[in-house]
C-alpha positions as CSV (number, residue, x, y, z in Angstrom):
1,M,0.2,0.0,0.1
2,K,1.2,3.6,-0.9
3,V,2.6,5.7,2.0
4,T,0.8,9.0,1.9
5,L,1.9,12.5,3.4
6,K,-1.4,11.9,5.9
7,D,0.6,8.8,6.4
8,V,3.9,10.5,7.2
9,A,1.9,13.5,9.6
10,S,0.2,11.0,11.8
11,Q,3.5,9.4,12.7
12,A,5.3,12.6,13.1
13,G,2.4,13.7,14.8
14,V,2.5,17.0,12.8
15,G,0.1,18.3,10.1
16,T,0.1,17.4,6.2
17,A,0.9,20.9,5.4
18,T,4.2,20.8,7.5
19,V,5.2,17.5,6.3
20,E,4.8,19.3,2.3
21,R,7.0,21.5,4.0
22,V,9.8,19.5,5.4
23,L,9.6,16.7,2.5
24,N,9.9,19.6,-0.5
25,G,12.9,21.9,1.4
26,R,10.9,24.6,1.8
27,G,12.1,25.9,5.5
28,G,10.3,27.3,7.7
29,V,9.6,24.7,10.3
30,R,11.6,24.3,13.0
31,P,14.8,21.3,13.9
32,E,13.0,19.5,16.1
33,T,9.7,18.8,13.9
34,V,11.4,18.2,10.8
35,E,13.8,15.7,12.8
36,K,10.2,14.1,13.6
37,V,9.0,14.2,9.9
38,F,12.2,12.9,8.1
39,L,12.2,9.6,11.3
40,A,8.7,9.3,10.4
41,A,8.9,9.5,6.7
42,R,12.0,7.0,7.0
43,R,10.1,4.2,9.3
44,L,7.6,4.2,6.8
45,E,9.4,3.4,3.6
46,Y,8.0,6.9,1.8
47,R,9.0,6.5,-1.9
48,Q,9.5,10.2,-2.8
49,S,13.3,11.2,-2.1
50,L,14.2,13.0,0.9
51,P,15.8,16.7,0.7
52,A,18.9,16.3,2.3
53,H,19.4,17.2,5.9
54,R,22.9,17.6,6.9
55,G,23.8,17.1,10.7
56,L,19.8,16.6,11.1
57,I,20.1,13.4,13.4
58,R,22.5,14.5,15.7
59,I,23.6,11.6,18.3
60,E,25.7,12.7,21.6
61,V,28.3,10.3,23.2
62,I,29.6,11.5,26.5
63,L,32.8,9.9,27.1
64,V,35.1,10.6,30.1
65,R,39.0,10.7,30.6
66,P,40.6,11.5,26.7
67,E,43.9,11.3,28.3
68,T,43.6,7.3,29.0
69,S,44.5,4.5,26.1
70,F,41.1,2.8,26.2
71,Y,39.1,5.9,25.9
72,S,41.3,7.3,23.3
73,R,40.4,3.6,21.4
74,L,36.6,4.5,21.6
75,N,36.8,7.9,20.9
76,R,38.8,6.9,17.6
77,A,36.3,3.8,17.4
78,F,33.4,6.7,16.9
79,E,35.1,9.0,14.8
80,R,35.6,6.1,12.2
81,I,32.2,5.2,12.2
82,A,31.0,8.3,12.2
83,A,32.5,8.7,8.9
84,S,30.7,5.8,8.0
85,L,27.1,7.6,8.2
86,D,25.4,9.8,5.4
87,D,25.8,13.1,6.0
88,S,22.1,13.5,7.9
89,I,23.7,11.9,11.0
90,V,26.2,13.1,13.2
91,V,27.7,11.6,16.0
92,H,29.2,14.3,18.2
93,R,31.5,13.1,20.8
94,T,31.8,15.1,24.1
95,F,34.5,14.6,27.2
96,V,33.0,15.4,30.5
97,R,35.1,15.1,34.0
98,E,33.8,12.1,36.0
99,N,34.7,14.2,39.2
100,E,32.4,17.0,39.1
101,P,29.2,14.4,39.7
102,A,26.9,17.5,39.8
103,Q,28.4,19.2,36.3
104,F,28.0,15.7,34.8
105,A,24.5,15.5,35.5
106,R,23.8,19.3,34.7
107,Y,25.3,18.6,31.4
108,I,23.0,15.4,30.5
109,A,20.1,17.2,31.8
110,N,20.8,20.8,29.9
111,P,22.9,20.1,26.7
112,T,24.3,22.8,24.2
113,A,22.9,21.3,21.3
114,R,19.7,19.3,20.5
115,R,20.0,15.6,20.6
116,S,18.3,12.9,19.0
117,A,19.9,10.1,21.1
118,L,22.4,10.1,23.9
119,L,25.3,7.4,24.2
120,V,26.8,7.9,27.9
121,V,29.1,6.5,29.9
122,A,28.0,7.1,33.3
123,P,29.3,7.5,37.0
124,D,26.8,5.9,39.7
125,H,26.4,9.4,41.0
126,A,22.6,9.8,41.8
127,D,22.6,13.1,40.5
128,V,24.0,11.2,37.0
129,V,21.9,8.2,37.2
130,T,18.8,10.7,37.4
131,S,19.7,13.2,35.0
132,V,20.3,9.7,32.5
133,R,16.9,8.4,33.3
134,K,15.1,11.6,32.5
135,A,17.1,12.3,29.5
136,A,15.1,8.8,28.5
137,G,12.1,10.0,29.7
138,L,12.3,12.4,27.1
139,G,11.4,9.9,24.7
140,I,15.0,10.2,22.8
141,P,17.3,6.9,22.8
142,V,19.7,6.2,25.5
143,V,22.6,3.6,25.7
144,Q,24.5,3.1,28.3
145,I,28.5,2.7,27.2
146,M,30.4,0.0,29.6
147,T,29.0,0.2,33.1
148,R,24.7,0.0,33.4
149,P,24.5,2.1,36.9
150,A,20.5,2.5,35.7
151,P,19.8,-1.4,34.7
152,E,16.4,-1.0,33.3
153,L,18.2,1.2,30.0
154,P,20.1,-0.3,27.4
155,Y,23.6,-0.8,27.6
156,V,26.3,-2.2,25.6
157,G,29.6,-3.7,27.1
158,I,31.2,-6.6,28.7
159,D,29.7,-8.7,31.2
160,N,31.6,-7.1,34.4
161,Y,30.9,-9.9,36.9
162,A,31.7,-12.3,34.6
163,A,35.4,-10.6,34.0
164,G,36.4,-10.5,37.5
165,R,35.4,-14.4,37.7
166,T,37.4,-14.9,35.1
167,A,40.4,-12.8,36.5
168,A,39.9,-15.2,39.5
169,H,40.0,-18.2,37.6
170,Y,43.4,-17.7,35.8
171,M,44.8,-16.2,39.4
172,S,43.7,-19.3,41.7
173,G,44.4,-22.2,38.7
174,M,47.9,-20.7,37.7
175,L,48.9,-20.1,41.2
176,A,47.2,-23.3,42.3
177,Q,50.4,-25.0,44.0
178,R,51.4,-21.6,45.8
179,P,49.9,-20.4,49.0
180,G,49.5,-16.4,49.6
181,S,47.1,-13.5,48.9
182,F,45.5,-11.9,46.4
183,V,44.6,-8.0,45.9
184,A,43.1,-6.3,43.7
185,L,43.2,-2.1,42.7
186,C,40.0,-0.2,40.8
187,H,39.5,3.7,40.3
188,S,36.9,3.6,42.9
189,G,33.2,3.0,43.7
190,A,32.2,5.7,40.9
191,Y,31.6,3.0,38.1
192,E,29.1,0.2,38.5
193,N,31.8,-1.7,36.0
194,H,34.3,-1.8,38.5
195,K,32.2,-2.5,41.1
196,E,30.7,-5.4,39.2
197,R,34.3,-7.3,38.4
198,I,35.5,-6.6,42.0
199,R,32.2,-8.8,43.2
200,G,33.0,-11.1,40.4
201,F,36.7,-11.8,41.4
202,S,35.5,-12.3,44.8
203,S,32.6,-14.7,44.7
204,Y,34.7,-16.8,42.6
205,L,37.2,-17.2,44.8
206,S,35.1,-17.5,47.9
207,E,32.7,-20.5,45.7
208,K,36.0,-21.8,43.5
209,G,39.3,-20.3,45.1
210,S,41.6,-22.6,47.4
211,N,41.7,-22.4,51.2
212,E,45.6,-21.7,50.5
213,H,44.9,-18.4,48.8
214,R,43.2,-15.0,50.6
215,F,41.6,-12.1,49.1
216,I,42.6,-9.5,52.0
217,E,42.3,-5.8,50.0
218,V,40.9,-3.6,47.6
219,M,42.4,-0.5,47.0
220,F,40.9,2.6,45.1
221,D,44.1,4.6,43.2
222,L,41.6,6.5,40.8
223,D,43.3,5.2,38.3
224,D,46.0,7.7,38.9
225,E,49.8,6.0,38.5
226,H,51.0,7.7,41.8
227,N,48.0,6.4,43.9
228,A,48.5,3.0,42.6
229,M,52.1,2.8,42.9
230,E,52.0,4.1,47.1
231,L,48.9,2.1,47.3
232,L,50.5,-1.1,46.2
233,Q,54.0,-0.3,47.7
234,A,52.6,-0.3,50.6
235,A,50.8,-3.6,50.7
236,L,53.5,-5.2,49.5
237,R,55.3,-4.0,52.9
238,R,52.3,-5.0,55.0
239,E,51.8,-8.1,53.4
240,P,55.0,-10.1,52.0
241,G,52.5,-13.1,51.1
242,I,50.8,-11.1,48.0
243,I,51.2,-13.6,45.1
244,G,48.4,-12.1,43.2
245,V,47.1,-8.8,41.6
246,Y,44.3,-7.7,40.2
247,S,43.6,-4.2,38.4
248,A,40.1,-3.8,37.6
249,G,40.4,0.0,36.6
250,G,42.3,1.8,33.8
251,D,45.5,2.7,35.5
252,N,48.5,-0.1,34.4
253,K,51.5,2.2,34.7
254,G,51.9,2.5,38.2
255,V,51.3,-1.3,39.1
256,A,54.0,-1.8,35.8
257,R,56.5,0.5,37.8
258,V,55.7,-1.6,41.1
259,L,56.0,-4.9,39.6
260,E,59.1,-4.2,37.6
261,A,61.1,-3.5,40.6
262,N,59.7,-6.3,42.3
263,K,61.7,-9.2,40.2
264,A,62.3,-11.6,43.8
265,R,58.7,-12.0,44.0
266,R,56.6,-10.6,41.3
267,P,52.5,-11.5,41.8
268,F,50.5,-13.2,39.0
269,W,48.8,-9.7,37.3
270,V,45.8,-10.0,35.6
271,G,44.9,-6.3,34.1
272,H,42.8,-4.6,31.8
273,E,42.6,-3.1,28.2
274,L,45.1,-4.3,25.3
275,T,47.3,-0.9,24.7
276,G,50.9,-0.4,23.3
277,E,51.6,-0.4,27.3
278,T,50.0,-3.8,28.2
279,Q,51.7,-5.6,25.4
280,D,55.2,-4.9,26.1
281,Y,54.1,-5.5,29.6
282,L,53.0,-8.9,28.6
283,S,56.3,-9.5,26.1
284,R,58.3,-8.3,29.2
285,G,56.8,-10.8,31.8
286,I,55.6,-8.2,34.2
287,M,51.9,-8.5,33.0
288,S,50.7,-12.1,32.8
289,I,46.9,-11.9,31.4
290,V,44.9,-8.2,30.4
291,L,41.2,-8.8,29.6
292,D,40.4,-6.6,26.7
293,Q,36.8,-5.1,26.3
294,A,36.9,-4.5,22.7
295,P,36.0,-1.2,22.4
296,E,35.3,-1.0,19.2
297,V,32.6,-3.3,18.9
298,Q,31.2,-1.5,21.8
299,A,31.0,1.7,19.5
300,R,29.7,0.2,16.8
301,R,27.2,-1.7,18.5
302,S,25.5,1.3,21.0
303,I,25.6,2.9,17.2
304,D,24.0,0.9,15.7
305,L,21.3,0.6,18.6
306,A,20.5,4.4,18.3
307,L,19.9,3.9,14.9
308,N,17.8,1.1,15.6
309,R,15.6,2.7,17.9
310,L,15.0,6.0,15.9
311,G,14.0,3.7,12.9
312,L,17.0,4.3,10.5
313,I,18.1,0.4,10.2
314,E,15.8,-2.5,10.8
315,V,18.4,-5.0,11.7
316,E,18.1,-6.0,15.3
317,V,21.0,-5.6,17.4
318,S,22.5,-7.9,20.1
319,A,21.0,-7.6,23.3
320,E,23.9,-10.2,24.4
321,P,27.0,-8.9,26.4
322,V,30.1,-7.7,24.6
323,R,32.6,-10.5,23.9
324,F,35.7,-9.7,26.4
325,L,39.4,-11.1,25.3
326,T,41.4,-12.8,27.1
327,I,45.0,-11.8,25.6
328,T,48.9,-13.7,27.3
329,S,52.3,-13.0,26.2
330,E,51.7,-16.1,23.7
331,N,48.8,-14.6,21.4
332,L,49.9,-11.0,21.3
């Protein structure tokens, strides 16, 4: 059955005169309304060729910590994907300071420009989560990347609980004949993904770990190299029996510097994210295992999910967790 202007108008919630102006590029219509008509016409597969609307669909991606290797990879992945989309879609990337949650929440609630969809790495802070939920309540697609503080909203990322259990599985298995203690480092309690990794690590050791192994401490280093060094050095002085270190957050430089200097009794170290640095640590035997969460896959899937929710693509997007990769010196 042929789709008419009236069908598009009904789908967009506007009058047929407005649809006619938009589809014929006559101007004088608010961008928000143009977007509604454009999306309605695309969803209904309106056969008339649509006028060019450069940057009409604006997907905003909110990230944190541009100085880190992981977020640099994620940012570059979004940049590459943006270049492959048609001119009507723009992917705008914004970095917001994670240690200022009130400002983070205000930015989500008061964007500097109209957004059609929001992809966000959100700290687990009450104000931020409230703003994320309010954004979703406005009817735009909202996708959480990497971490899921609002469990009812769509999420793209790895199973962080499983990642923590995997770290404990390898650590306890490789050190089965060696009694001693395990410690963990992570950013803080600000991110649900880090908390899930620690929960998974702890639960595996409680359920399946050896009686010869004790999980004695979680240290919060704020992903800061100097904090990580000081905390780990102090732990090794207090507890000479530490044989395993799990870094559940993003900082690896500080841990590497401490363990490189600790050749006589170097612990088994499991960390996250494959970078040039962690490849070097693996190849030199400082690091034992890296669990990489494939940010390129997360970026592609989150964009596809937003486009699907906007009605711009029909392909179903997997709701399964992104598979993380286990990297050792043997499969670099």
